ROROTI-953501 format. One record per residue (C-alpha): residue in one letter; x, y negated, z. Coordinates in steps of 0.02 Angstrom, whole numbers, always signed. Last residue first. Example, Ala and Ser with C-alpha at 12.3 -4.5 7.8 and 13.67 -1.06 7.14 Angstrom:
{palo s,{+684,+53,+357}};
{palo a,{+615,+225,+390}};
This chain:
{palo r,{+899,-1139,+504}};
{palo s,{+727,-1163,+583}};
{palo m,{+691,-1318,+478}};
{palo a,{+704,-1222,+315}};
{palo h,{+588,-1087,+373}};
{palo r,{+466,-1211,+439}};
{palo a,{+478,-1297,+259}};
{palo a,{+441,-1129,+173}};
{palo t,{+290,-1110,+284}};
{palo a,{+226,-1284,+246}};
{palo g,{+229,-1268,+56}};
{palo g,{+302,-1110,-5}};
{palo f,{+252,-924,-54}};
{palo p,{+145,-927,-224}};
{palo r,{-28,-871,-198}};
{palo l,{-74,-704,-272}};
{palo f,{+18,-628,-114}};
{palo s,{-140,-642,-12}};
{palo a,{-217,-515,-129}};
{palo a,{-92,-389,-81}};
{palo i,{-134,-415,+103}};
{palo p,{-321,-410,+61}};
{palo a,{-309,-246,-42}};
{palo a,{-194,-156,+91}};
{palo c,{-357,-100,+192}};
{palo l,{-415,-27,+12}};
{palo a,{-269,+94,+36}};
{palo a,{-344,+146,+209}};
{palo v,{-513,+171,+131}};
{palo a,{-442,+280,-4}};
{palo s,{-354,+383,+132}};
{palo v,{-512,+402,+224}};
{palo l,{-603,+471,+77}};
{palo f,{-459,+586,+16}};
{palo v,{-458,+654,+201}};
{palo t,{-640,+678,+196}};
{palo g,{-624,+789,+37}};
{palo l,{-522,+913,+137}};
{palo g,{-655,+959,+268}};
{palo a,{-725,+870,+425}};
{palo f,{-636,+962,+568}};
{palo n,{-477,+1046,+487}};
{palo a,{-464,+902,+360}};
{palo l,{-465,+780,+504}};
{palo l,{-336,+873,+597}};
{palo g,{-231,+872,+439}};
{palo l,{-268,+681,+419}};
{palo a,{-197,+651,+588}};
{palo p,{-46,+749,+558}};
{palo t,{-6,+652,+409}};
{palo g,{-54,+483,+482}};
{palo f,{+67,+492,+628}};
{palo g,{+228,+521,+543}};
{palo l,{+172,+443,+372}};
{palo a,{+128,+291,+462}};
{palo v,{+288,+280,+562}};
{palo d,{+396,+312,+415}};
{palo l,{+305,+170,+316}};
{palo f,{+329,+59,+469}};
{palo a,{+510,+99,+469}};
{palo t,{+530,+54,+286}};
{palo y,{+455,-126,+316}};
{palo a,{+556,-152,+472}};
{palo g,{+724,-99,+377}};
{palo m,{+675,-206,+230}};
{palo a,{+640,-362,+351}};
{palo l,{+816,-323,+440}};
{palo g,{+901,-314,+273}};
{palo r,{+824,-481,+220}};
{palo d,{+862,-579,+376}};
{palo q,{+1027,-672,+315}};
{palo p,{+924,-716,+154}};
{palo p,{+788,-809,+257}};
{palo v,{+614,-716,+253}};
{palo r,{+469,-713,+137}};
{palo r,{+560,-629,-14}};
{palo i,{+608,-476,+89}};
{palo a,{+430,-422,+132}};
{palo e,{+367,-478,-38}};
{palo v,{+492,-360,-128}};
{palo g,{+437,-224,-11}};
{palo l,{+262,-254,-61}};
{palo g,{+303,-218,-240}};
{palo p,{+412,-76,-202}};
{palo y,{+283,+24,-106}};
{palo v,{+131,-27,-217}};
{palo l,{+205,+16,-375}};
{palo s,{+223,+208,-355}};
{palo y,{+67,+203,-252}};
{palo g,{-47,+153,-407}};
{palo f,{+36,+290,-532}};
{palo g,{+27,+422,-396}};
{palo t,{-155,+385,-351}};
{palo l,{-206,+377,-533}};
{palo a,{-122,+547,-573}};
{palo a,{-206,+627,-422}};
{palo g,{-379,+559,-479}};
{palo a,{-351,+627,-658}};
{palo l,{-307,+789,-577}};
{palo a,{-472,+778,-474}};
{palo l,{-560,+740,-642}};
{palo a,{-491,+887,-721}};
{palo i,{-531,+1005,-576}};
{palo q,{-720,+972,-586}};
{palo p,{-857,+878,-476}};
{palo a,{-725,+738,-437}};
{palo l,{-787,+635,-280}};
{palo e,{-644,+656,-163}};
{palo m,{-508,+653,-292}};
{palo l,{-592,+510,-380}};
{palo a,{-588,+416,-219}};
{palo l,{-400,+442,-202}};
{palo g,{-377,+382,-385}};
{palo a,{-487,+226,-347}};
{palo a,{-379,+185,-192}};
{palo e,{-216,+202,-285}};
{palo v,{-288,+93,-449}};
{palo l,{-343,-42,-312}};
{palo v,{-174,-45,-234}};
{palo s,{-85,-58,-394}};
{palo t,{-203,-198,-463}};
{palo l,{-160,-293,-302}};
{palo r,{+33,-274,-329}};
{palo s,{+10,-297,-517}};
{palo r,{-63,-468,-488}};
{palo r,{+98,-533,-392}};
{palo a,{+210,-457,-524}};
{palo s,{+113,-544,-667}};
{palo m,{+17,-456,-794}};
């Protein structure tokens, strides 16, 4: 499997694991869902980070990685308390369902990376130097 395809697959595996944790009628399936979630997420963050730095000129790669990491920190900083409030009002299972939907929102982004970077966009980068 190519690196580009593994990014999309990882996003889908993460979302499936989160959904399984919500829908699992027994603990063994919930644990399997947790394992799928961890496996998927472990490849999403570095895989999308590679794309974040690949698509900018070499002199801007540190800035791109810093921005990518900052957005993760912001998402965790705001998302975690928001999901805690959601769990308080709607139950813990809802947190896993909302998280699965959020993970699925990354699927179109990961799918967009299936096409090689280049063409007109690369020409614009070259002209801006």
